Backbone bond lengths (Angstrom), bond angles and torsions (degrees), N, CA, C in turn:
res aa  C-N    CA-C-N  psi(-1)  N-CA   C-N-CA  omega(-1)  CA-C   N-CA-C  phi
1 X - - - 1.484 - - 1.519 108.77 -
2 X 1.346 116.80 111.03 1.449 121.69 -177.86 1.494 111.92 -67.16
3 X 1.318 119.08 -15.80 1.486 119.36 -178.24 1.535 114.55 -85.84
4 X 1.357 115.75 -5.28 1.455 118.76 179.25 1.531 110.83 -101.69
5 X 1.289 114.81 106.43 1.468 118.82 -177.16 1.564 107.88 -137.95
6 X 1.315 114.15 84.45 1.470 121.34 -170.02 1.523 112.84 -59.13
7 X 1.348 116.67 -39.86 1.450 118.30 -176.40 1.516 113.26 -95.24
8 X 1.329 116.68 6.86 1.467 122.72 176.05 1.515 112.62 51.74
9 X 1.369 116.42 42.71 1.428 119.91 178.24 1.519 114.52 -100.56
10 X 1.439 113.92 5.04 1.449 119.13 -178.70 1.501 114.15 86.51
11 X 1.352 117.55 -0.97 1.454 121.78 178.06 1.514 108.52 -116.57
12 X 1.373 115.82 119.90 1.464 118.64 -178.53 1.503 110.12 -56.33
13 X 1.335 116.23 148.34 1.422 121.47 -176.63 1.509 113.54 -54.75
14 X 1.326 117.50 -38.61 1.494 120.84 -177.52 1.489 112.56 -62.56
15 X 1.368 116.89 -25.57 1.450 120.51 -179.66 1.538 113.46 -111.26
16 X 1.305 114.76 6.61 1.478 120.71 -175.60 1.515 109.75 -98.25
17 X 1.324 115.94 119.62 1.486 120.88 177.20 1.497 111.43 -63.09
18 X 1.321 119.54 -23.68 1.444 124.57 178.78 1.510 110.07 -138.65
19 X 1.308 114.44 95.52 1.458 121.19 -176.85 1.539 114.10 -99.61
20 X 1.346 114.53 7.62 1.441 118.51 -173.95 1.520 112.57 -113.14
21 X 1.343 118.86 16.46 1.461 120.31 179.37 1.504 111.04 -57.73
22 X 1.352 115.78 129.52 1.466 121.58 179.00 1.481 112.79 90.01
23 X 1.298 121.06 -9.88 1.422 121.45 -179.68 1.518 110.68 -79.88
24 X 1.346 117.17 147.01 1.479 122.40 -176.09 1.527 107.61 -69.16
25 X 1.325 115.95 142.32 1.460 121.65 -179.05 1.530 108.45 -146.53
26 X 1.313 115.39 178.59 1.475 120.44 176.86 1.537 108.08 -131.31
27 X 1.345 114.88 116.08 1.444 118.14 -175.82 1.519 112.97 -85.46
28 X 1.327 114.94 -0.45 1.490 120.04 179.64 1.504 115.83 76.59
29 X 1.398 116.49 3.33 1.448 120.34 -178.67 1.573 108.69 -101.85
30 X 1.332 116.10 115.73 1.502 118.46 -176.78 1.523 112.00 -64.48
31 X 1.317 117.47 -15.21 1.505 121.52 -175.93 1.509 112.53 -84.43
32 X 1.296 120.34 -6.50 1.477 122.89 -175.02 1.542 110.28 -115.04
33 X 1.332 114.50 153.80 1.423 121.41 178.38 1.545 106.77 -133.52
34 X 1.333 115.51 163.52 1.458 121.73 173.17 1.552 112.06 64.87
35 X 1.339 118.73 36.05 1.450 120.69 -176.39 1.524 111.83 -69.78
36 X 1.353 115.76 131.37 1.484 123.28 171.83 1.479 110.20 -138.63
37 X 1.289 117.73 164.48 1.441 120.88 176.95 1.551 108.08 -79.41
38 X 1.378 113.46 138.91 1.453 116.35 177.02 1.560 110.33 -98.67
39 X 1.332 117.19 -173.80 1.428 120.57 -176.91 1.535 114.45 -62.97
40 X 1.311 114.30 -17.60 1.496 120.52 178.03 1.511 113.09 -95.17
41 X 1.343 115.35 8.72 1.450 122.34 -176.12 1.521 114.98 66.53
42 X 1.339 114.70 19.38 1.459 119.30 175.64 1.555 109.40 -88.93
43 X 1.310 115.09 140.83 1.460 120.71 177.30 1.548 107.84 -87.80
44 X 1.315 116.57 108.25 1.473 119.46 -172.43 1.510 109.31 -125.11
45 X 1.337 118.19 149.72 1.431 122.51 176.56 1.529 111.51 -139.01
46 X 1.283 115.09 -176.26 1.494 123.26 -178.50 1.548 109.73 -98.28
47 X 1.343 115.24 125.56 1.435 118.91 175.68 1.500 111.17 -63.45
48 X 1.290 120.82 119.37 1.415 124.44 -172.82 1.591 110.71 -95.23
49 X 1.352 116.08 108.92 1.461 121.48 -175.69 1.504 107.97 -143.98
50 X 1.329 115.19 80.53 1.469 122.79 -173.97 1.536 112.94 -57.69
51 X 1.374 116.29 -41.50 1.492 118.04 -175.57 1.553 110.46 -95.78
52 X 1.394 116.62 7.32 1.466 120.37 168.65 1.538 112.74 57.07
53 X 1.380 117.51 37.96 1.428 118.86 178.63 1.556 113.24 -104.95
54 X 1.356 112.56 9.73 1.516 115.52 179.46 1.525 112.91 85.76
55 X 1.314 115.19 -3.70 1.482 117.22 175.74 1.538 108.45 -116.05
56 X 1.305 115.02 127.62 1.461 120.79 -172.42 1.543 110.66 -67.06
57 X 1.357 114.04 156.88 1.466 120.96 -177.88 1.536 113.06 -53.11
58 X 1.294 114.91 -42.18 1.471 120.08 -176.65 1.580 112.00 -61.43
59 X 1.337 113.47 -34.28 1.441 118.77 -177.36 1.489 115.55 -106.69
60 X 1.365 116.34 7.98 1.467 123.66 -177.72 1.540 111.71 -68.57
61 X 1.314 116.91 123.61 1.461 119.23 174.59 1.562 108.48 -75.95
62 X 1.311 114.79 -38.16 1.476 121.00 -179.39 1.502 109.44 -125.07
63 X 1.320 117.23 97.60 1.468 120.10 -177.38 1.554 115.94 -62.00
64 X 1.335 117.38 -15.91 1.478 120.44 -173.74 1.521 112.37 -110.66
65 X 1.348 117.34 11.33 1.462 118.02 -177.74 1.473 109.77 -162.09
66 X 1.377 115.89 178.40 1.388 123.38 -175.61 1.536 111.18 -79.42
67 X 1.357 114.85 119.00 1.467 120.10 -179.60 1.469 112.94 -66.75
68 X 1.353 119.20 -16.43 1.428 121.85 -177.84 1.524 115.05 -85.63
69 X 1.340 117.27 -7.46 1.455 122.78 -178.93 1.513 109.40 -101.17
70 X 1.340 115.97 102.49 1.481 121.41 179.46 1.554 106.23 -139.85
71 X 1.312 115.05 83.57 1.450 120.14 -172.16 1.504 114.76 -66.97
72 X 1.328 117.23 -27.45 1.470 117.69 177.92 1.530 113.67 -98.72
73 X 1.354 115.00 6.60 1.486 122.15 173.37 1.577 110.49 54.27
74 X 1.292 115.59 40.85 1.481 115.34 179.33 1.538 112.46 -104.58
75 X 1.314 115.33 10.80 1.460 121.96 176.98 1.498 117.28 86.79
76 X 1.345 115.42 -4.91 1.492 121.94 179.45 1.524 107.13 -110.82
77 X 1.316 117.90 120.82 1.476 117.40 178.31 1.529 112.02 -57.34
78 X 1.361 114.20 150.02 1.430 119.81 -173.00 1.529 113.01 -53.90
79 X 1.306 115.10 -42.66 1.501 119.32 -172.87 1.566 111.88 -65.75
80 X 1.331 116.21 -16.32 1.492 121.74 178.91 1.471 111.27 -118.30
81 X 1.289 117.61 11.65 1.440 119.94 -176.02 1.505 112.68 -94.28
82 X 1.312 118.43 123.18 1.454 121.35 175.28 1.499 113.36 -80.52
83 X 1.336 116.00 -2.53 1.454 122.11 178.78 1.505 110.37 -103.84
84 X 1.260 118.78 109.94 1.486 122.95 177.66 1.549 107.42 -94.82
85 X 1.316 115.15 124.79 1.432 118.27 177.50 1.505 111.66 -77.91
86 X 1.310 116.22 121.76 1.448 121.42 173.43 1.527 111.32 -120.75
87 X 1.292 118.63 170.20 1.448 122.56 -172.87 1.513 110.09 -131.65
88 X 1.356 114.26 148.73 1.461 123.39 172.21 1.520 106.49 -146.41
89 X 1.277 118.39 -177.99 1.481 119.43 -179.80 1.491 110.67 -152.08
90 X 1.312 117.21 171.37 1.471 123.54 -176.10 1.517 113.43 -76.23
91 X 1.322 116.39 -5.09 1.465 120.48 -172.22 1.495 113.52 99.59
92 X 1.306 117.06 -16.21 1.466 125.84 172.76 1.526 107.12 -157.59
93 X 1.295 114.87 149.43 1.506 120.94 175.56 1.458 112.64 -90.61
94 X 1.353 118.25 3.28 1.489 123.16 -178.66 1.517 108.12 -130.52
95 X 1.343 117.43 133.33 1.458 122.37 173.93 1.548 107.85 -113.75
96 X 1.273 117.13 113.31 1.473 123.92 178.58 1.531 110.42 -104.85
97 X 1.320 114.59 151.17 1.482 118.30 170.49 1.534 109.49 -162.30
98 X 1.334 114.14 144.31 1.497 120.31 174.06 1.495 108.28 -144.37
99 X 1.312 116.04 154.83 1.448 122.01 178.52 1.510 112.86 99.45
100 X 1.362 116.66 -167.07 1.455 122.31 -179.26 1.538 107.89 -82.54
101 X 1.344 111.97 145.45 1.473 115.34 177.86 1.524 113.39 100.31
102 X 1.286 116.95 -143.45 1.434 120.75 -177.13 1.551 111.49 -149.26
103 X 1.298 114.97 160.47 1.495 120.69 173.37 1.502 107.32 -118.69
104 X 1.370 114.03 158.81 1.445 116.70 -175.79 1.555 110.04 -155.15
105 X 1.349 114.05 157.86 1.446 122.55 165.62 1.512 108.93 -120.97
106 X 1.282 116.15 140.68 1.484 120.89 175.11 1.541 106.75 -126.84
107 X 1.325 116.52 138.19 1.427 122.25 177.73 1.520 109.63 -127.11
108 X 1.332 117.34 132.90 1.445 121.37 175.41 1.497 110.02 -89.97
109 X 1.355 116.77 121.79 1.438 121.59 -178.51 1.499 114.99 -102.84
110 X 1.321 115.93 -12.27 1.493 120.31 171.38 1.499 113.83 55.26
111 X 1.354 114.70 39.59 1.484 119.83 174.25 1.496 115.10 88.95
112 X 1.294 120.41 12.95 1.476 122.27 178.10 1.542 107.52 -62.58
113 X 1.275 116.23 148.18 1.451 122.41 -173.93 1.528 112.81 -93.51
114 X 1.305 115.16 141.20 1.502 122.89 168.89 1.526 112.60 50.84
115 X 1.302 119.70 51.49 1.488 118.29 178.83 1.521 111.74 -66.47
116 X 1.327 114.42 148.98 1.472 119.56 -175.97 1.515 108.25 -147.98
117 X 1.339 117.87 134.47 1.474 120.81 173.95 1.517 108.90 -154.91
118 X 1.326 116.18 174.56 1.425 123.92 -173.97 1.551 111.88 -126.67
119 X 1.285 116.06 134.55 1.514 121.17 176.71 1.551 106.13 -106.69
120 X 1.275 117.49 128.39 1.470 119.81 -176.30 1.566 108.29 -132.00
121 X 1.362 113.09 174.75 1.443 123.97 175.81 1.549 111.87 60.69
122 X 1.334 112.78 33.97 1.501 117.47 170.04 1.514 108.83 -82.01
123 X 1.335 119.15 137.66 1.436 121.72 179.03 1.551 110.33 -155.82
124 X 1.332 115.58 -172.36 1.407 122.16 -177.76 1.521 110.27 -153.91
125 X 1.284 116.46 163.52 1.481 124.02 173.68 1.516 107.27 -149.41
126 X 1.330 117.87 112.60 1.475 120.70 -177.76 1.547 107.58 -120.20
127 X 1.276 116.28 24.30 1.506 118.91 175.63 1.533 108.68 -120.69
128 X 1.316 115.02 167.17 1.488 118.84 179.27 1.537 110.56 85.29
129 X 1.323 114.52 -162.42 1.419 119.50 -178.69 1.505 113.86 -69.92
130 X 1.317 117.07 162.63 1.466 120.58 -176.37 1.502 112.19 -60.39
131 X 1.356 115.70 -34.12 1.504 119.49 -178.65 1.503 112.16 -69.29
132 X 1.381 116.06 -20.96 1.461 119.82 -177.41 1.499 113.00 -93.88
133 X 1.324 118.03 -4.76 1.434 122.71 -174.81 1.604 109.86 -89.30
134 X 1.303 113.66 136.37 1.469 119.82 178.19 1.509 109.24 -162.20
135 X 1.310 115.99 159.64 1.472 126.76 171.22 1.501 107.46 -138.40
136 X 1.307 115.90 119.66 1.477 120.36 173.58 1.487 108.18 -63.11
137 X 1.330 119.79 117.49 1.457 123.52 175.00 1.467 108.40 -113.86
138 X 1.338 118.13 119.48 1.451 122.67 -175.91 1.513 112.16 -119.24
139 X 1.304 118.07 132.21 1.459 123.30 175.52 1.519 107.31 -123.00
140 X 1.339 115.37 138.68 1.471 121.76 176.51 1.468 106.89 -115.89
141 X 1.342 115.52 123.52 1.491 123.38 175.85 1.531 109.18 -119.72
142 X 1.310 115.23 154.89 1.440 118.18 175.65 1.524 110.58 -151.19
143 X 1.304 115.44 160.37 1.467 122.34 -177.97 1.546 107.34 -122.23
144 X 1.336 114.57 128.48 1.474 116.53 178.84 1.524 111.43 -85.50
145 X 1.295 117.40 -177.59 1.474 119.71 -172.15 1.530 111.97 -78.11
146 X 1.360 117.95 -6.57 1.417 119.21 171.69 1.542 113.44 -94.03
147 X 1.392 113.94 4.82 1.460 119.62 178.16 1.494 114.20 83.06
148 X 1.334 116.50 12.66 1.472 120.02 177.89 1.512 109.87 -85.36
149 X 1.355 114.71 138.65 1.461 119.82 -179.45 1.565 107.96 -95.71
150 X 1.335 112.67 140.29 1.480 121.25 -178.88 1.519 109.40 -133.92
151 X 1.311 117.21 155.10 1.462 123.63 171.73 1.493 107.36 -113.24
152 X 1.334 114.40 119.64 1.480 119.25 175.69 1.465 110.52 -70.55
153 X 1.379 117.31 -34.10 1.494 122.53 177.92 1.440 113.46 157.01
154 X 1.306 116.94 165.88 1.468 125.00 172.07 1.497 110.56 -114.10
155 X 1.344 118.98 139.02 1.436 120.40 -175.45 1.514 108.17 -136.53
156 X 1.337 115.29 140.03 1.464 122.16 -179.71 1.507 110.94 -103.10
157 X 1.370 114.87 136.58 1.449 119.01 176.40 1.529 113.17 -66.33
158 X 1.353 116.08 -12.53 1.505 117.30 177.20 1.488 108.86 -78.89
159 X 1.328 120.38 -13.92 1.452 121.83 -179.73 1.491 112.21 -119.58
160 X 1.337 121.24 -23.44 1.422 123.02 -176.24 1.521 109.79 -132.63
161 X 1.374 115.52 141.14 1.449 119.04 169.55 1.498 111.47 -107.43
162 X 1.382 115.22 -14.35 1.479 118.27 177.64 1.535 106.93 -143.21
163 X 1.362 109.84 144.54 1.498 116.88 177.31 1.545 105.47 -133.38
164 X 1.341 114.29 126.34 1.472 121.35 175.14 1.521 108.74 -95.21
165 X 1.317 118.10 123.81 1.475 124.66 -178.69 1.481 109.16 -108.91
166 X 1.340 117.86 113.85 1.474 123.00 177.68 1.516 108.73 -126.68
167 X 1.263 117.31 110.43 1.496 122.63 -179.48 1.471 109.50 -103.42
168 X 1.322 115.79 151.37 1.478 122.42 -173.34 1.524 107.96 -117.30
169 X 1.344 116.41 134.60 1.434 120.37 176.30 1.539 114.76 96.43
170 X 1.274 118.94 -172.73 1.457 124.60 -179.41 1.565 109.47 -81.82
171 X 1.256 117.16 124.82 1.451 122.85 -173.88 1.583 110.00 -119.26
172 X 1.312 114.25 135.04 1.453 120.77 -176.03 1.537 107.48 -86.98
173 X 1.302 118.85 -45.20 1.485 119.61 -177.50 1.509 110.08 -158.68
174 X 1.306 115.58 156.43 1.495 122.53 177.32 1.558 107.65 -129.46
175 X 1.322 115.14 139.47 1.419 121.37 175.85 1.507 111.60 -127.13
176 X 1.323 118.10 130.07 1.501 124.84 174.89 1.488 107.82 -108.00
177 X 1.287 117.29 121.62 1.484 124.32 -178.31 1.551 110.12 -110.22
178 X 1.312 115.78 131.05 1.470 120.74 178.89 1.521 109.20 -120.18
179 X 1.275 117.11 128.69 1.448 122.91 176.23 1.541 112.47 -146.49
180 X 1.266 116.80 171.57 1.494 121.34 -179.70 1.528 108.49 -91.57
181 X 1.365 114.40 114.66 1.460 118.12 178.69 1.482 113.65 -81.93
182 X 1.332 118.91 0.95 1.437 121.76 179.10 1.528 111.37 -87.43
183 X 1.305 118.27 -59.20 1.446 120.77 177.49 1.514 114.15 -140.76
184 X 1.401 113.43 15.63 1.478 119.43 176.24 1.530 112.32 63.62
185 X 1.334 116.57 21.06 1.474 119.39 -178.00 1.554 106.16 -148.92
186 X 1.331 117.06 92.67 1.514 118.51 -173.61 1.529 109.18 -110.62
187 X 1.334 112.98 148.91 1.447 117.90 175.54 1.536 111.13 -74.20
188 X 1.331 117.27 -36.76 1.478 120.69 177.82 1.549 109.85 -163.21
189 X 1.348 116.53 120.42 1.440 120.01 173.10 1.521 108.64 -117.01
190 X 1.323 114.92 150.28 1.488 117.81 -179.77 1.533 109.13 -155.96
191 X 1.329 114.75 132.10 1.469 121.61 172.24 1.494 109.23 -131.77
192 X 1.296 117.69 164.36 1.485 122.64 175.61 1.475 113.71 -109.87
193 X 1.308 117.00 143.13 1.436 122.83 -179.04 1.511 109.59 -123.32
194 X 1.316 116.77 129.59 1.470 121.03 178.46 1.594 109.58 -77.27
195 X 1.335 113.94 168.66 1.447 117.05 166.66 1.532 111.81 -58.46
196 X 1.286 118.07 157.76 1.461 123.53 179.23 1.522 107.92 -101.49
197 X 1.377 116.11 122.15 1.448 117.47 172.74 1.511 107.77 -96.14
198 X 1.318 115.83 150.44 1.449 120.13 177.32 1.520 110.32 -153.51
199 X 1.289 115.24 164.58 1.482 121.81 -176.45 1.492 110.55 -96.35
200 X 1.342 115.43 131.04 1.454 118.95 175.21 1.552 106.92 -123.31
201 X 1.359 115.85 119.24 1.452 118.38 -176.75 1.500 110.66 -67.80
202 X 1.359 112.03 145.17 1.467 118.31 177.48 1.495 107.11 -157.29
203 X 1.346 116.07 161.97 1.464 120.44 169.66 1.507 107.14 -74.48
204 X 1.317 115.94 144.72 1.490 121.33 -176.69 1.497 109.96 -58.17
205 X 1.305 120.03 -29.61 1.474 120.27 179.33 1.499 112.60 -68.68
206 X 1.345 117.17 -14.69 1.430 118.45 -178.20 1.554 109.34 -108.55
207 X 1.283 118.53 9.87 1.464 120.97 -178.68 1.550 111.39 -61.37
208 X 1.329 118.26 139.22 1.420 119.37 178.01 1.511 109.76 -72.34
209 X 1.305 116.11 150.32 1.463 120.46 177.22 1.494 107.69 -108.12
210 X 1.339 119.63 160.16 1.450 120.58 178.33 1.535 108.19 -52.77
211 X 1.320 114.64 129.81 1.426 118.59 179.92 1.543 115.05 98.79
212 X 1.356 115.88 -6.81 1.444 117.51 176.97 1.494 111.89 -62.51
213 X 1.303 118.02 144.77 1.425 120.09 -173.19 1.548 111.14 -87.36
214 X 1.339 114.65 135.16 1.441 122.01 169.94 1.459 108.02 -108.15
215 X 1.330 120.20 127.19 1.430 123.37 -174.72 1.563 108.92 -115.26
216 X 1.268 114.77 123.45 1.464 122.03 -178.14 1.579 107.69 -66.23
217 X 1.292 114.21 149.10 1.484 118.47 -176.34 1.504 114.53 -60.48
218 X 1.357 114.74 -20.51 1.469 119.52 -178.72 1.512 110.52 -94.42
219 X 1.311 119.91 3.92 1.448 119.89 -175.39 1.552 110.21 -81.68
220 X 1.329 112.90 164.79 1.434 121.73 178.77 1.527 108.80 -99.27
221 X 1.278 116.73 94.23 1.493 120.28 -174.01 1.547 110.68 -63.03
222 X 1.356 112.08 137.69 1.446 120.54 173.81 1.520 115.89 79.25
223 X 1.326 118.45 12.34 1.436 120.30 -176.82 1.565 109.53 -96.13
224 X 1.355 115.69 -48.14 1.463 119.07 -175.05 1.559 107.79 -124.39
225 X 1.377 114.42 145.39 1.426 118.93 172.68 1.552 109.17 -95.40
226 X 1.310 116.18 150.43 1.416 121.22 176.43 1.589 107.53 -142.70
227 X 1.326 114.22 119.44 1.464 118.89 -176.68 1.541 109.98 -130.27
228 X 1.328 114.24 147.90 1.449 122.72 178.95 1.525 107.83 -129.72
229 X 1.325 117.48 130.51 1.477 122.24 -179.92 1.502 109.67 -155.02
230 X 1.356 119.67 151.81 1.472 124.55 -9.83 1.524 109.05 -71.60
231 X 1.331 113.28 152.29 1.530 118.71 -178.24 1.510 108.77 -148.03
232 X 1.361 117.29 114.19 1.524 126.53 0.10 1.499 111.23 -66.69
233 X 1.331 112.37 163.33 1.482 120.06 173.26 1.515 108.16 -113.78
234 X 1.276 117.62 135.62 1.467 122.53 -177.73 1.571 109.46 -112.40
235 X 1.284 116.23 87.74 1.451 121.59 177.79 1.514 115.27 71.34
236 X 1.348 117.09 6.59 1.476 121.52 -178.26 1.526 110.12 -111.59
237 X 1.331 116.94 156.71 1.490 119.41 173.62 1.497 110.12 -59.19
238 X 1.367 116.68 153.09 1.442 118.11 170.42 1.549 107.69 -122.08
239 X 1.336 114.90 163.18 1.473 120.75 -176.12 1.514 110.62 -122.69
240 X 1.290 114.72 139.31 1.454 122.37 175.72 1.547 106.51 -108.80
241 X 1.354 114.46 124.05 1.435 120.35 -177.47 1.514 108.71 -125.21
242 X 1.352 115.59 128.68 1.457 116.27 -179.26 1.523 111.10 -148.60
243 X 1.337 115.84 155.75 1.413 121.39 176.05 1.536 108.15 -78.88
244 X 1.375 114.62 136.94 1.479 118.79 176.71 1.524 106.18 -140.28
245 X 1.308 116.76 74.95 1.422 120.81 -173.18 1.556 115.25 -67.27
246 X 1.296 117.08 -21.41 1.446 120.63 -179.65 1.515 111.80 -76.42
247 X 1.323 116.50 85.09 1.473 119.52 -175.80 1.475 112.11 -57.47
248 X 1.360 114.76 126.58 1.488 121.70 179.54 1.564 111.82 83.74
249 X 1.313 118.22 -10.74 1.458 119.60 176.73 1.524 111.05 -75.59
250 X 1.316 116.83 153.95 1.471 121.30 -175.14 1.522 113.36 -90.64
251 X 1.326 116.51 127.84 1.490 121.73 174.76 1.529 105.91 -119.99
252 X 1.322 114.56 146.50 1.480 120.67 178.83 1.497 111.27 -121.52
253 X 1.330 114.53 129.23 1.471 120.60 176.02 1.542 110.17 -108.33
254 X 1.360 116.48 133.75 1.467 120.72 178.31 1.541 105.00 -122.26
255 X 1.342 114.85 143.58 1.438 122.62 169.71 1.533 107.79 -117.49
256 X 1.304 117.95 118.19 1.476 121.27 179.21 1.497 111.42 -129.59
257 X 1.351 117.44 160.49 1.435 119.34 176.22 1.545 109.90 -96.81
258 X 1.334 114.49 -178.05 1.449 118.43 -176.82 1.502 114.22 -68.15
259 X 1.359 117.45 -12.12 1.442 118.91 176.99 1.521 113.50 -93.64
260 X 1.329 114.99 4.62 1.420 119.90 179.34 1.531 115.59 87.68
261 X 1.331 116.88 2.08 1.431 118.59 179.91 1.516 110.59 -78.90
262 X 1.321 114.68 132.07 1.466 120.41 -179.17 1.489 111.73 -84.84
263 X 1.368 115.78 124.86 1.476 120.75 -178.40 1.526 113.63 -102.85
264 X 1.260 116.06 -18.48 1.483 119.28 -179.10 1.502 110.89 -164.00
265 X 1.344 116.44 142.34 1.440 121.89 179.18 1.555 105.60 -138.45
266 X 1.261 117.76 130.69 1.473 120.77 -177.50 1.510 111.11 -143.65
267 X 1.286 118.11 133.94 1.458 123.29 177.33 1.533 109.07 -103.45
268 X 1.307 116.27 134.02 1.433 120.89 179.05 1.515 109.22 -132.61
269 X 1.379 115.55 156.86 1.440 121.62 178.07 1.558 110.64 -93.43
270 X 1.326 115.94 140.27 1.413 121.14 177.72 1.539 115.37 -58.95
271 X 1.325 116.39 149.82 1.463 119.74 179.80 1.511 108.23 -148.05
272 X 1.303 120.36 138.09 1.484 120.50 179.06 1.488 112.94 -63.26
273 X 1.342 117.62 -18.87 1.441 122.04 -179.84 1.544 113.94 -87.04
274 X 1.340 114.47 -0.89 1.463 117.58 -176.45 1.548 114.01 86.01
275 X 1.282 115.69 170.24 1.476 121.60 -174.61 1.491 109.70 -126.62
276 X 1.358 119.24 139.05 1.434 123.66 172.10 1.475 109.89 -127.64
277 X 1.381 118.39 128.49 1.463 122.61 -179.53 1.525 106.13 -125.41
278 X 1.337 112.04 134.41 1.423 120.46 -178.99 1.523 110.76 -96.87
279 X 1.298 119.97 134.39 1.479 124.92 174.82 1.484 112.49 -117.47
280 X 1.338 115.10 122.40 1.479 119.45 175.06 1.535 107.76 -82.87
281 X 1.343 117.06 150.82 1.433 121.76 -179.01 1.490 113.13 -113.78
282 X 1.363 118.30 8.11 1.441 120.84 -177.37 1.484 113.68 -56.47
283 X 1.301 119.35 -35.04 1.473 121.82 -176.69 1.503 111.58 -101.15
284 X 1.321 119.00 10.39 1.453 123.75 -177.69 1.496 110.74 -102.40
285 X 1.331 118.05 139.33 1.425 123.37 171.51 1.480 111.96 -80.75
286 X 1.344 118.60 158.47 1.442 121.16 173.23 1.553 107.70 -59.96
287 X 1.384 114.81 141.37 1.460 117.23 174.87 1.506 107.54 156.10
288 X 1.313 113.03 -170.70 1.471 123.89 -178.89 1.526 110.03 -97.82
289 X 1.328 116.03 128.44 1.467 120.88 176.32 1.518 111.10 -126.74
290 X 1.324 115.31 164.75 1.457 119.73 -178.19 1.524 109.64 -127.91
291 X 1.305 115.28 128.45 1.487 122.34 173.85 1.511 107.09 -99.77
292 X 1.311 116.42 120.15 1.450 120.89 -178.11 1.576 111.74 -117.59
293 X 1.285 115.79 130.07 1.462 123.01 179.75 1.533 107.19 -108.90
294 X 1.343 114.50 125.44 1.489 119.09 178.33 1.524 110.28 -124.94
295 X 1.301 113.96 135.18 1.492 121.11 177.54 1.522 106.46 -155.06
296 X 1.328 115.17 113.43 1.430 120.90 -174.76 1.530 111.67 52.70
297 X 1.311 117.88 -119.72 1.493 121.05 179.78 1.529 111.90 -88.43
298 X 1.327 117.36 -0.74 1.472 121.37 -177.96 1.494 110.69 -84.74
299 X 1.313 115.86 129.77 1.473 120.70 173.41 1.540 107.88 -135.68
300 X 1.282 119.14 117.29 1.466 122.30 178.17 1.503 108.68 -128.80
301 X 1.343 113.57 144.30 1.472 120.38 -178.37 1.488 111.00 -133.01
302 X 1.334 117.26 140.39 1.412 123.39 171.75 1.522 108.15 -124.25
303 X 1.323 115.15 143.18 1.477 119.99 178.48 1.538 107.61 -95.36
304 X 1.336 115.09 138.75 1.454 122.20 -178.25 1.538 106.14 -128.68
305 X 1.353 118.41 132.31 1.432 122.55 177.20 1.523 107.16 -101.58
306 X 1.342 117.00 122.92 1.479 121.33 -179.84 1.537 108.23 -110.52
307 X 1.306 115.18 122.71 1.474 122.61 178.99 1.536 105.49 -115.99
308 X 1.345 118.08 125.22 1.438 122.59 175.54 1.498 111.24 -85.44
309 X 1.314 117.56 147.33 1.457 121.67 178.67 1.528 111.36 -62.51
């Protein structure tokens, strides 16, 4: 019947290889909506991705943000995460000790959640003269919010060069103890301690975004601006711009990673016109970094997310 042309393409249905163009169909893909048959008789729909993060609405973990941004790697995208990753440190990134007994660092965390840090550069030497022999022996202890003491573990530099410490729950304090596992009397022991990351609960509306400023308690709030852009940066250089009104005075910029390792240190002289410093990312791995500006008692830090192509 030449008068029956369902898809209005000028070809009667009886002679039309595809007479269903425009009709509603189901392509079986939960990520698409509005499916209809096209001119090739394929059932096609529109990929529904409201927040434009490459993850469809049906499979979206966080409907209001980028599922691919999870800076604390806890499985919940940053925009929907009530756990904001913050950082503190032991007061030094190096623990030294010599002589009989042990040396230690203790940090009060006051109930911060899920603290995590890394101990590196553990080693040993059991050859040569007795005075040259040593074994880095490290013990990690912590106190929970009920005041109970716990041992995370003891580690020997003869067996380990790195120890990853991941604690769960609210922690009152952490102590790292360094001693000589060879004869408990060392001429010089030294290990490295990363910064400590921990979880701070917050409403999602208050979550920090890449580039949010963290101000040290000793800083002078409201005196100098510090900006980093572009942030995040994807394979491109980024720029640090800050006010430095003290003409001729010395300012120091540091670039460190989330483990407390320093990647760059640069001293600049103040200028009434401000300072701009360019950072190349060719030798940097993808991750979270911190740009710190120090001047007298001022300490200001900005977080920068680097993504490699």
